[in-house]
N, C-alpha and C positions, 0 to 999 in steps of 0.2 A: 312520171317513171315511179317517182315514189308513193303515188297514190295506187298505181297497180300492184307492188309490192305491198301495202298496207292490205288491198283486197286480198291477196295468193296466202297472205299471212292469216288472214281472217278475223283482220282488226277494224274492218269497215264494212262488214256484212248486217244487212238487215237481220234481225230476230227469226223471223221465219225460216231465213234460208241458212241459217248457222247447222242444221242437223240437231238440234238440240234432244237428247233423251227424255222425251216428258216422263216416261215412267219414274226416273229419278228426281223429279219436281216434287210431286206428290203422289206417292203410290197408289191413294186411294181414288184419286181423279184420274177419268178417260182424256185423252188428247182432246176430245170432243168437248168435255165440261170446262178444260180449261179455257180453250177458244173462245166457249160461250161466256165464262165469268171475265176474261180477258175483255170483250166486246161490251159485256155489262158494265162494268168498271170504266171504261172510256168513255162510253156514251153518258154513264151517269155522270161522270166529271165533266164531259161539255155541257151535259142539263145544267148544272149545279153552277158551272160560271154564267151561262144565260140568265140562270135564275139571279144570279147576284147582279146582272147587269139591270134587271128589270126593278130590283130590290133598292137600287139605287135612287131611283125616283121618289120614295116616298120620304115624306119630310119627317126629321130628327132622328130616327135609327137607322133610314134609310143605308148611308154613309158606314158604318160597321157591318151591316148585313153582307152588303155588297163586298166588302174586304173579307170578308170570313169566306161567303159561300165561292167570290171568283178563284181564291185561292185553296179553297178546299178541292175545287172543282178541276183543277191544274194538278193539285199533289194527287188526286185520286187518279188522274187520267196518267199521271207519271209513273204511278205505281202499279198500273194494271197490266204492265207486262210482268209483275210476280209470279202471275198465272202461267204464264208461257216458259220463263226460264228459272223459278225459284229465286227467291229473296236473296241468296247468296250471290250467286252470278248476273242479278240486278245490280247490286252496288259494286262489284268488281267491273262490269260495263259501264256503270254511270261514272267511275272515277277513273276507268281507263285513260291512256294518254291522249288519245283520240276527243274524249269529250269533258275530261274532268273540271275544265274550263266554263263550257256550256251548263253542267249540274252546278256547279257551285253561283255564276251568276244567276240561275234560274232561281235554287234555294235564297239565296242572298232577296233579290228583288222581292220573292214571296214574303219573307219575314220582314222587309221594308215594308209592304203593301199593309201586312197585318198592324203593324206598328203605327203607321200612318191612319190609318182607318179607326183602329181601336185609341188610341192615345194621343195621337196630334189632330185628329180630327179636321184634317184639312184636305178639302174635298177635292180641288187639281191637284194637289201632290198624290192623293190616294189614285186619281184616275190615270195619273202620269205615270205613275209606278206599276199601274196595272196594264198598262202599255208596255213598259218595260218588262216586265214580267210574261205578258203574252210573247212578246220579241223572241225573251230567252228560251222559253219554251217550245218555241218553233226550232230555233236554233238548236237546239238539244234534240227535239223530235227527229229533224231530219238528220241528224247525224247517223240514225239507224237505217239511212237509205242509201245504198252505195250512190256515190257521186252526187248525192244531192246537193251536199254543202259546196263543192266545186262547182255547180251547175247556177246556185245562187248567187257565187260570188262573180262568177263571169258575167250573167246577167246584170246584177247590180254596177259592173265594173262598165259595162257596155251603156247601161242608162244614163250613168252619170260624168261619162265622159265624152 
């Protein structure tokens, strides 16, 4: 019942379902341009993450490049919604009651991944932190899809019990 109330109040709707006034985000960009730039950034972030994984195989600087590209890819994907809802709305949504914890976890693991890859240079720890970063980013991302978190929780509970 609480979940239904959240949806009715608009706290758990997907970004594109929220009736965003695109003209207020950036008056010089059309709705089509905003959606194109959202897709470009989202796909670019994904590509950078994949490149980071490939760069991990390079001896020497591969770990550093992996940490940088993988984290840059995730942050680019996360920020792609700026084109849909604007920077201020993005920040408000990122730190709303229903997703502030997921946002903090994603940012925390991104920073730890960079520290581990750039300064500590611990291969196993960096890869483990990237896995945690991926999981945190996934949890953050599905918070924009109505009922997705509930579905994941129920599925995990069913599989583990």
